[in-house]
C-alpha positions in Angstrom: 36.4 55.8 14.2 36.6 59.2 12.7 33.8 61.7 13.1 31.6 62.2 10.0 33.2 65.7 9.6 36.8 64.2 9.7 35.8 61.4 7.3 34.2 64.0 4.9 37.4 66.0 4.9 39.5 62.9 4.3 37.4 61.8 1.3 37.4 65.3 -0.1 41.2 65.7 0.3 41.7 62.3 -1.4 39.5 63.3 -4.3 41.2 66.7 -4.5 44.6 65.0 -4.9 43.3 62.9 -7.7 41.5 65.8 -9.4 44.3 68.4 -9.0 45.0 68.6 -12.7 41.5 69.9 -13.4 41.3 73.8 -13.3 38.2 73.7 -11.0 39.5 70.8 -8.9 37.8 71.8 -5.5 34.4 71.5 -7.1 35.3 68.4 -9.1 36.7 66.8 -5.9 33.6 67.6 -4.0 31.4 66.0 -6.7 33.7 62.9 -6.8 33.5 62.6 -3.0 29.7 62.8 -3.1 29.6 60.1 -5.7 31.9 57.9 -3.5 29.6 58.4 -0.5 26.5 57.7 -2.6 28.0 54.4 -3.7 28.7 53.4 -0.1 25.1 54.4 0.9 23.7 52.4 -2.0 25.7 49.4 -1.0 24.7 49.5 2.6 21.1 50.0 1.6 20.9 47.3 -1.0 23.3 44.6 0.1 23.4 44.6 3.9 21.0 43.8 6.7 19.2 46.6 8.4 21.5 45.9 11.3 23.9 48.1 9.4 21.7 51.2 10.1 24.5 52.7 12.2 26.8 52.6 9.2 24.2 54.1 6.9 23.5 56.9 9.3 27.3 57.5 9.7 27.7 57.9 5.9 24.6 60.1 5.6 26.3 62.4 8.1 29.6 62.3 6.1 27.6 63.2 3.0 26.1 66.2 4.8 29.5 67.3 5.9 30.9 67.1 2.4 28.1 69.2 1.2 29.0 71.9 3.8 32.7 72.0 2.6 
């Protein structure tokens, strides 16, 4: 499994590739990546057992790493 920092960079790089046609793509990619992680967090919180707390914590760290980029 990738570290939260590695996963944050991967998500952001994927979003940057998709958003490259936008003049301000680094910021747009960052916003898209944060939306993606928020969706994952909402899914884990709303649709899984609390045994998935490790996954939730992992993606909270990923979100924090994206915010630092």
